[in-house]
C-alpha positions in Angstrom: 150.9 103.3 189.4 147.2 103.5 190.0 147.2 107.1 188.9 149.1 106.2 185.8 146.7 103.3 185.1 143.8 105.7 185.3 145.5 108.2 183.0 146.2 105.5 180.5 142.6 104.2 180.6 141.4 107.8 180.1 143.6 108.3 177.1 142.4 105.0 175.6 138.8 106.0 176.1 139.5 109.4 174.6 141.2 107.7 171.6 138.3 105.3 171.1 135.8 108.1 171.2 137.8 110.1 168.7 138.0 106.9 166.5 134.3 106.5 166.7 133.8 110.1 165.8 136.0 109.7 162.8 134.2 106.5 161.8 130.9 108.3 162.2 132.0 111.1 160.1 133.4 108.6 157.5 130.0 106.8 157.4 128.1 110.0 157.0 130.5 111.1 154.2 130.1 107.7 152.5 126.3 108.0 152.8 126.4 111.5 151.4 128.5 110.3 148.5 126.0 107.5 147.8 123.2 110.0 147.9 125.0 112.3 145.6 125.5 109.4 143.3 121.8 108.5 143.4 120.8 112.1 142.7 123.2 112.4 139.8 121.2 109.8 137.8 124.4 107.8 137.1 123.1 104.9 139.2 120.7 103.7 141.9 120.4 101.3 144.8 117.9 98.7 145.8 117.4 96.0 148.5 114.8 93.3 149.1 113.6 91.2 152.0 113.9 87.4 152.0 110.7 87.1 149.9 112.1 89.3 147.1 109.9 92.3 148.0 111.4 95.8 147.8 112.4 97.3 151.1 114.6 100.1 149.6 114.6 101.7 146.2 116.2 104.9 144.9 113.8 107.8 144.3 115.2 108.1 140.7 113.9 104.6 139.8 110.4 105.4 141.2 110.3 108.6 139.3 111.2 106.9 136.0 108.3 104.5 136.6 105.9 107.3 137.4 105.6 106.4 141.1 107.0 107.2 144.5 109.4 105.1 146.6 106.7 104.5 149.2 104.4 103.0 146.5 107.1 100.6 145.4 108.0 99.4 149.0 106.6 95.9 149.5 106.2 95.2 145.8 108.0 92.3 144.1 111.4 93.5 142.8 111.0 91.6 139.5 107.9 93.7 138.8 110.3 96.6 138.0 111.1 94.9 134.7 109.4 93.5 131.5 110.7 90.0 131.5 108.8 88.5 128.5 110.6 87.8 125.3 110.3 90.5 122.6 110.8 90.2 118.8 114.2 91.9 118.7 115.5 91.5 122.3 115.7 88.3 124.2 116.0 88.1 128.0 118.0 85.0 128.2 117.9 84.6 132.0 114.9 85.0 134.2 115.3 87.5 137.1 113.1 85.4 139.5 115.4 82.4 138.9 118.5 84.5 139.7 117.0 85.8 142.9 115.8 82.3 143.9 119.4 81.0 143.7 120.5 83.5 146.5 123.8 84.0 144.8 125.7 87.1 143.7 124.9 88.2 140.1 126.4 90.9 137.9 125.0 93.0 135.0 121.6 91.4 134.5 120.0 93.5 131.7 116.3 93.8 131.1 113.7 96.4 129.9 112.2 98.5 132.6 108.4 98.4 133.2 108.1 102.1 132.2 105.0 102.9 130.2 105.7 104.4 126.8 109.5 104.5 127.3 112.2 102.3 125.8 114.2 102.1 129.0 116.7 99.4 129.9 118.4 98.8 133.2 121.4 96.7 134.2 121.5 95.5 137.8 123.9 93.6 140.1 123.1 92.1 143.5 124.5 90.1 146.3 122.7 88.1 149.0 122.7 89.5 152.6 122.6 87.4 155.8 122.0 88.2 159.5 124.4 87.4 162.3 123.1 83.8 162.5 123.7 83.3 158.7 120.1 83.4 157.7 119.3 84.9 154.3 117.4 88.2 154.8 117.4 89.6 151.2 119.4 91.1 148.4 121.3 94.4 148.2 122.5 95.8 145.0 122.9 98.6 142.5 121.6 99.4 139.1 122.3 101.7 136.1 120.5 103.1 133.1 122.0 101.4 130.0 119.4 102.6 127.5 121.9 104.5 125.4 124.3 101.6 125.3 121.5 99.3 124.2 120.5 101.8 121.5 124.0 101.9 120.3 124.3 98.1 120.3 120.9 97.9 118.6 122.0 100.3 115.9 125.2 98.4 115.4 123.3 95.1 115.1 120.9 96.8 112.7 123.7 98.0 110.5 125.0 94.4 110.5 121.7 92.7 109.8 119.5 95.3 108.0 119.8 97.1 104.7 120.6 100.8 105.5 118.7 102.0 102.4 115.4 100.2 102.6 115.3 99.0 106.3 114.7 95.4 105.1 116.8 92.4 106.2 120.1 92.2 104.5 121.8 89.3 102.8 123.4 88.1 106.1 120.2 88.2 108.1 118.2 86.5 105.3 120.9 83.8 105.0 120.8 83.1 108.8 117.0 83.2 108.8 116.7 80.7 106.0 119.3 78.4 107.4 117.6 78.4 110.9 114.2 77.9 109.4 115.2 75.0 107.2 117.0 73.3 110.1 114.0 73.5 112.3 111.5 72.6 109.5 113.6 69.6 108.5 113.0 68.0 111.9 109.3 68.8 111.7 109.0 67.8 108.0 107.6 71.1 107.2 107.9 73.0 103.9 109.3 76.5 103.1 109.3 78.4 99.9 111.8 81.0 98.8 111.3 83.7 96.1 114.2 85.5 94.5 113.3 88.8 92.8 115.4 90.8 90.3 114.2 94.2 89.0 114.0 94.5 85.2 115.4 97.7 83.6 116.6 99.1 86.9 120.0 99.9 85.4 118.3 102.0 82.8 116.7 104.1 85.5 120.1 104.5 87.3 121.8 105.5 84.0 119.1 107.9 82.9 118.0 109.6 86.2 121.1 109.1 88.3 121.9 107.0 91.4 119.9 109.1 93.9 116.8 108.4 91.8 117.7 104.8 91.7 118.0 104.7 95.5 114.6 106.3 95.9 113.2 103.8 93.4 114.5 100.9 95.6 112.8 102.4 98.6 109.5 102.6 96.8 109.9 99.0 95.6 110.6 97.9 99.2 107.5 99.7 100.4 105.3 98.0 97.7 106.8 94.6 98.4 106.0 95.1 102.1 102.3 95.5 101.3 102.3 92.3 99.2 104.3 90.0 101.4 102.1 88.3 103.9 102.4 88.3 107.7 104.9 85.7 108.9 107.1 85.9 105.8 110.5 87.5 105.8 111.4 90.1 103.2 114.9 91.2 102.5 117.2 93.1 100.0 120.3 91.2 99.1 122.0 94.1 97.4 121.7 96.0 94.2 118.3 95.3 92.7 117.9 91.8 94.2 115.2 91.0 96.8 114.3 87.7 98.6 111.2 86.5 100.3 111.1 83.5 102.7 107.6 82.0 103.0 107.3 79.4 105.8 104.8 76.5 105.5 103.8 77.3 102.0 104.1 74.8 99.2 100.9 75.4 97.2 102.2 76.4 93.8 98.9 77.8 92.8 99.1 80.2 95.8 102.7 80.9 95.2 102.0 81.7 91.6 99.3 84.1 92.7 101.7 85.9 95.0 104.4 86.1 92.3 101.9 87.6 89.9 100.8 90.1 92.5 104.4 91.0 93.1 105.0 91.4 89.3 101.8 93.5 89.0 102.5 95.9 91.9 106.2 96.4 91.1 105.4 97.1 87.4 103.1 100.0 88.2 104.5 103.5 87.4 106.7 105.3 89.8 107.2 109.1 90.3 110.9 110.0 90.8 111.8 113.7 91.0 108.9 114.7 88.7 109.7 112.0 86.1 107.5 109.0 85.4 109.3 105.7 85.6 108.2 102.1 84.9 110.2 99.0 85.7 109.4 95.3 86.0 110.5 92.3 88.1 111.3 88.6 87.5 110.7 86.0 90.1 112.3 82.6 90.7 110.6 80.2 93.2 112.0 77.1 94.9 110.4 75.0 97.7 112.0 72.9 100.4 112.1 70.0 100.8 111.1 69.3 97.2 113.9 71.4 95.6 116.5 70.9 98.3 116.7 70.6 102.1 119.6 72.9 102.8 119.9 76.7 102.3 122.8 76.2 99.8 120.7 73.8 97.7 117.6 75.9 97.8 119.4 79.2 97.0 121.2 77.6 94.1 118.0 76.3 92.6 116.0 79.4 93.2 118.7 81.3 91.4 118.4 79.0 88.5 114.6 79.5 88.4 115.2 83.3 88.5 117.6 83.0 85.6 115.0 81.1 83.6 112.3 83.7 84.4 114.6 86.5 83.1 115.4 84.4 80.1 111.8 83.8 79.3 111.3 87.5 78.5 111.3 89.1 82.0 108.3 90.1 84.0 107.6 86.4 84.6 107.9 83.9 87.4 109.3 80.4 87.2 109.3 77.4 89.6 112.5 75.4 89.9 112.5 72.0 88.2 115.3 69.7 87.3 114.7 70.5 83.6 116.1 74.0 84.2 119.7 72.6 84.3 119.3 71.4 80.8 117.5 74.7 79.8 120.4 76.7 81.1 122.9 74.7 79.0 120.6 75.0 76.0 120.3 78.7 76.5 124.1 79.1 76.7 124.4 77.3 73.4 121.7 79.3 71.7 123.5 82.5 72.6 126.7 81.3 71.1 125.1 79.8 67.9 122.8 82.7 67.3 125.8 84.9 66.4 126.4 82.8 63.2 122.7 82.0 62.4 122.2 85.0 60.1 125.5 84.4 58.2 124.7 80.7 57.7 121.1 81.5 56.5 119.4 79.7 59.3 117.0 82.6 60.0 114.0 83.1 57.9 110.7 85.0 58.0 107.2 83.6 58.1 104.0 85.7 58.1 100.7 85.4 60.0 97.6 87.0 58.4 95.6 89.8 60.0 92.1 89.4 58.7 89.1 91.8 58.4 86.7 90.6 61.1 83.6 91.2 58.8 84.8 90.2 55.3 87.5 87.5 56.2 89.8 89.4 53.8 93.6 89.5 54.6 94.5 93.1 55.2 98.0 92.7 56.7 100.7 90.1 57.4 102.9 90.1 60.6 106.5 89.1 60.0 107.7 86.5 62.5 111.3 85.3 62.7 112.0 81.6 62.4 115.3 79.9 63.3 116.1 76.3 62.2 119.1 75.2 64.0 121.2 72.5 62.2 121.3 70.2 65.3 118.6 71.5 67.6 115.9 71.9 64.9 113.3 74.7 65.1 113.9 77.1 68.0 111.0 79.2 69.2 111.2 83.0 68.9 110.0 83.1 72.5 113.4 81.5 73.4 115.9 83.1 71.1 114.5 86.7 70.9 115.1 87.3 74.7 118.6 85.8 74.3 119.2 88.2 71.4 118.1 91.2 73.5 120.3 90.2 76.4 123.3 89.6 74.2 122.9 92.8 72.2 122.2 90.9 69.0 118.6 92.1 68.6 119.7 95.2 66.6 121.3 93.1 63.9 118.4 90.7 63.7 115.9 93.5 63.7 117.5 95.3 60.8 117.7 92.1 58.8 114.0 91.3 59.5 113.0 94.9 58.4 114.9 94.7 55.1 113.7 91.2 54.3 110.0 91.9 55.1 110.0 95.0 53.0 111.6 93.2 50.1 109.1 90.3 50.2 106.0 92.5 50.8 106.9 94.6 47.8 106.0 91.5 45.7 102.5 91.1 47.2 99.5 92.2 45.0 97.0 94.7 46.2 97.4 96.9 49.3 98.2 94.2 51.9 100.4 95.7 54.6 103.3 94.1 56.3 103.9 94.4 60.1 107.4 94.2 61.6 108.2 94.1 65.3 110.6 96.7 66.6 112.3 96.0 69.9 112.8 98.8 72.6 116.5 98.6 71.9 115.9 99.3 68.2 113.4 102.1 68.9 116.0 103.8 71.2 118.6 103.8 68.3 118.6 107.2 66.8 119.5 105.6 63.4 116.2 103.8 63.1 114.5 106.3 60.8 117.5 106.0 58.4 117.2 102.2 58.4 113.5 102.3 57.7 114.0 104.8 54.9 116.7 102.7 53.3 114.6 99.5 53.6 111.7 101.1 51.8 113.9 102.7 49.1 115.8 99.4 48.4 112.6 97.3 48.2 110.3 99.8 46.5 107.6 99.3 49.1 105.2 102.2 49.7 105.6 103.7 53.2 101.9 103.4 54.1 102.2 99.6 53.6 104.8 99.2 56.3 103.5 98.9 59.9 105.9 99.0 62.8 104.7 97.2 65.9 106.0 98.7 69.2 105.5 97.5 72.8 104.6 99.8 75.7 108.1 99.4 77.1 109.4 102.0 74.6 107.9 104.6 77.0 110.6 103.8 79.5 113.0 105.8 77.4 113.6 109.5 77.6 110.3 111.2 76.9 111.7 113.9 74.6 113.7 111.3 72.6 110.6 109.1 72.3 108.5 112.0 71.0 111.3 112.9 68.5 111.4 109.2 67.3 107.6 109.2 66.8 107.8 112.4 64.7 110.7 111.1 62.6 108.9 107.8 61.8 105.6 109.5 61.0 107.4 111.9 58.7 108.5 108.9 56.6 104.8 107.9 56.3 104.8 104.4 58.0 102.1 103.2 60.3 102.6 102.6 64.0 100.9 99.8 66.0 100.9 99.4 69.8 101.4 95.7 70.4 100.4 93.7 73.5 98.3 96.6 74.8 97.3 96.3 78.4 99.9 93.8 79.6 101.3 95.8 82.5 102.6 99.1 81.4 99.5 100.7 80.1 98.9 104.4 80.6 96.1 106.2 78.8 98.0 109.4 79.1 100.6 108.6 76.4 97.9 107.5 73.9 96.8 111.2 73.7 100.1 112.2 72.2 101.6 109.0 70.7 100.6 108.9 67.0 99.5 105.2 66.8 97.4 103.9 64.0 96.4 100.7 65.6 96.0 99.0 69.0 96.6 95.3 69.3 94.7 93.7 72.1 96.9 91.1 73.9 95.7 87.5 73.8 95.8 87.4 77.6 92.5 89.3 77.4 91.1 86.7 74.9 91.7 83.7 77.2 88.5 82.9 79.0 86.7 85.8 77.4 83.7 83.6 76.5 83.3 82.2 80.0 80.3 83.4 82.0 81.1 86.4 84.1 84.4 87.2 82.4 85.5 90.7 83.0 87.6 90.7 79.9 84.6 91.5 77.8 84.3 94.9 79.5 88.0 95.5 79.1 88.0 94.8 75.4 84.8 96.9 74.9 86.6 99.8 76.6 89.7 99.4 74.4 87.6 99.3 71.2 85.8 102.5 72.3 89.1 104.2 73.1 90.5 103.3 69.8 87.5 104.6 67.9 87.7 107.9 69.8 91.3 108.2 68.8 90.7 107.1 65.2 92.8 103.9 65.6 92.2 100.4 64.3 92.0 97.4 66.6 93.3 93.9 66.3 92.5 90.9 68.6 95.4 88.4 68.9 95.2 84.7 69.6 91.7 83.9 68.3 91.3 80.2 67.9 87.6 79.3 68.4 84.3 80.4 66.7 82.7 81.6 69.9 85.7 83.9 70.4 85.5 85.2 66.9 81.8 85.9 67.1 82.3 87.8 70.3 85.1 89.9 68.8 82.7 90.8 65.9 80.0 91.7 68.3 82.4 94.0 70.2 83.3 95.6 66.8 87.0 94.6 66.9 88.3 95.5 63.4 90.9 92.8 62.7 91.5 89.3 63.8 94.8 87.4 64.2 95.0 83.8 65.3 95.0 80.1 64.4 91.3 80.2 63.5 92.5 81.8 60.2 96.1 80.7 59.9 99.4 80.0 61.6 102.5 81.8 60.4 103.4 80.5 56.9 106.6 80.9 54.8 106.9 83.9 52.4 106.7 81.7 49.3 103.4 80.3 50.4 102.1 83.8 51.2 102.8 84.9 47.6 101.1 81.8 46.2 98.0 82.2 48.4 97.6 85.8 47.4 97.8 85.0 43.7 96.8 88.1 41.8 93.8 89.2 43.8 92.3 89.5 47.2 93.0 86.7 49.7 89.9 85.5 51.6 90.4 83.0 54.4 87.4 81.1 55.9 87.7 80.7 59.7 88.4 77.1 60.7 88.5 76.1 64.3 86.6 74.5 67.2 83.1 75.8 68.0 84.0 76.8 71.6 87.2 77.8 73.3 88.6 75.3 75.7 91.5 75.2 78.0 94.8 75.5 76.2 95.9 72.0 75.3 99.6 71.7 74.6 101.2 69.1 72.5 103.8 67.2 74.5 105.8 64.0 74.3 106.5 63.0 77.9 107.1 59.8 79.8 104.8 59.5 82.9 103.7 56.9 85.4 100.1 55.7 85.9 99.3 54.2 89.3 96.2 52.0 89.8 95.6 50.3 93.0 98.9 48.4 93.7 100.4 48.7 90.3 102.4 51.3 88.4 102.5 51.4 84.6 104.6 53.4 82.2 102.9 55.6 79.6 103.5 58.5 77.2 101.6 61.7 77.5 100.7 63.2 74.1 99.0 66.5 75.1 97.8 68.2 78.2 95.7 71.1 79.5 94.9 72.4 83.0 92.0 70.0 83.2 93.2 66.8 81.5 95.6 65.0 79.3 95.8 62.4 76.5 98.0 59.4 77.2 99.2 56.3 75.3 100.5 53.0 76.5 97.7 51.0 78.0 95.2 48.9 76.0 91.4 49.3 76.2 91.2 50.9 79.6 87.5 51.1 80.7 86.0 54.5 81.0 85.7 55.6 84.6 88.9 54.0 85.7 90.8 56.1 88.3 94.6 56.6 88.1 97.1 58.6 89.9 99.3 60.3 87.3 103.0 60.5 88.3 104.6 63.5 86.5 107.8 63.1 88.4 109.4 65.2 91.2 106.6 64.4 93.6 103.9 65.6 91.2 100.9 63.3 91.5 97.4 64.1 90.1 94.3 62.0 90.6 92.6 61.5 87.2 89.7 59.6 85.7 89.5 58.0 82.2 86.8 59.9 80.2 87.6 58.6 76.7 89.3 55.3 75.7 90.1 54.0 72.3 92.7 51.3 71.7 95.9 52.5 73.3 94.8 56.1 73.7 93.0 57.4 76.7 91.7 60.9 77.7 92.1 61.6 81.4 90.3 64.3 83.4 92.1 65.7 86.5 90.2 65.9 89.7 92.1 69.2 90.5 93.2 71.5 87.8 96.9 72.1 87.2 98.3 75.6 87.7 100.5 77.9 85.7 104.3 77.4 86.1 105.0 80.9 84.9 106.5 79.8 81.6 103.4 78.8 79.7 103.5 75.3 81.2 101.5 73.5 83.8 102.3 71.9 87.2 100.4 70.3 90.0 99.3 72.6 92.8 100.9 70.5 95.5 103.6 67.8 95.5 104.0 64.7 97.7 106.7 65.4 100.2 110.0 63.5 99.6 109.8 62.5 103.3 106.6 60.6 102.4 108.1 59.2 99.2 111.1 58.0 101.1 109.0 56.3 103.8 107.1 54.6 101.0 110.3 53.2 99.6 111.2 55.6 96.8 114.9 55.2 95.7 117.3 57.9 96.9 118.2 58.6 93.3 114.7 59.8 92.6 114.6 62.2 95.6 116.1 65.7 96.0 119.5 65.8 97.7 119.3 65.4 101.5 118.8 63.1 104.4 115.4 61.4 104.6 113.7 58.7 106.6 114.4 55.6 104.4 112.0 53.1 103.2 112.9 49.4 103.2 114.5 49.4 99.7 115.4 53.1 99.2 118.9 52.8 100.8 119.9 50.3 98.2 118.6 52.5 95.4 116.4 49.7 94.0 112.8 49.8 92.8 110.3 49.9 95.6 107.6 47.3 95.8 104.2 47.9 94.1 102.2 47.4 97.3 104.3 50.1 99.1 103.7 52.4 96.2 100.0 52.1 96.9 100.7 54.1 100.0 101.8 57.0 97.9 98.7 56.5 95.8 96.5 56.8 98.9 98.7 59.6 100.2 98.1 61.6 97.0 94.4 61.1 97.3 94.3 62.2 100.9 96.5 65.2 100.2 94.5 66.4 97.2 91.2 65.8 98.9 92.4 67.8 101.8 93.4 70.7 99.5 90.1 70.6 97.7 88.1 70.4 100.9 
């Protein structure tokens, strides 16, 4: 039995030794597999001590960081990563916090601290304890997930960015605006949105093809990127629509400057596959919280402003106002009624004289269309001509105007010419020379007495077709004038070949030309010298004051057109004025040019101390206005003028007679993009609400309420004085 016991014990010991040997071989095999795994680059291992310092790290990790394993031993494990928040990638959980919890974690992803490399690692770890249960560190593994991150980033970019231009797409812009407005609403901050639509882009696509159109969109995006300021978001919504989000900007003077800069830079010529191309852009602007406090409200209103900008003749910008809703409805009606206007004899021609600058003799008459609507009354050509162009009615109107002008001009004595405007659509019509020939033949007017006025946008058409049209018209014997020269599409190159007889200097160069330091003098002088060198006449448009007229004479401008001589007058009056001889007009106008003063009839509010009065504004300019409604107001009295929609302007009475007062603004008004004027800043609806403004007078949205605003009643005069003082503080801060 003893021998058997010894034999059994020996066998047990042999079996145990064999088991230990097998276990040792298994451990070595597992260790070798782990080492092979490390060396394959598929993954790596790490461990730390209780203080979070590295006590083991795979060589592959050290190599990617440009170090050795020995150099990393003892360093904080979190130092292997960049844990700060970046623009496009957000590390949502902090690694030191995870390690501090001493709990198992899986797939924590962060950028590696590799210099010059976009390297991302995913790590997992579990806490390790000694035999007594004391925490002694972490053990874990990691993997390189850079390619997965790139694939994910590319997928996100496809979802959030425009593949053609690289700009934010509609989805990203929508999210950005919604998030910005939500955050800014709490902080009562402002945010402006610009909506951009390219003018004549479809023409480029149709003429040069879609690849050229795509290249044009890329170039437009690059130009916009140079204009849009840092901190603003620029995106392409699709097609030829772009959007700009401008946080913390409500200064309409500054926004107008940005819009003008965008229009200028986008309107410069492009080179596409060897072809020269010129387009334009229209811009709509809305500002939160004045024009809405949600993204839906703001986008709806900025779209309306963009529609108004395009309807105003394109190449313009417009701010949103509540009046645009009525304008849109009026525009729709104008488009419908215009179709019957010619048939019902509502359209007529008036003529504005072009006068010899030295002799005051009338040398030509420009035909201007007039439309008297049976219900709406006189409608400005600036309103119905763009509608006619968009609705393809301009061809019919243009042909009628050409025939009527030739017929009436044939009755004029002497050699007075008649000028007729020809739209780009008419110029592109190959049948135009036939129409001109027929109009001359039917009226008996000599060809040299007909002057066709063309704008620079005709050069957007096919170059060969343009040259052929020039040749056909000159063969008839008519004169050609380049209208609105220098308004955005100028190129001296085409003047060498285009057979123009006259250059008309746009009135935008006349405004402010007599002010000290005006650079327009040098521009006009250069235009006159160019015209003389090319044997062309020159006409200055929009002359209203004697100092402007004297300067044009000094600069040797040949012809003058403007109110200083005459407004457009009906054809019968033209014939009577000419009589049987030469028509001489003596200039009659103010001595000096002043800021444009527009005749208006508009209800406004006047705030003085704790009282608000109703008044009527009769005219206005950028520096002041004429009001009626108060009796014998002392000169020097200060008012805050309430134009509505948060527009408040501090003003002083400079002239007073009976119920009429002339006010001077402390801060000049700014251009609204449509020939109107607006205040540079507005009083926030949040402030108006806190002062007690009725909800019905505020843009839609939730505001802190004043004591009576919830009921919608009139707020008290003393509380309105708070708005008065707020306006003064706001404007003083802007001026300071």
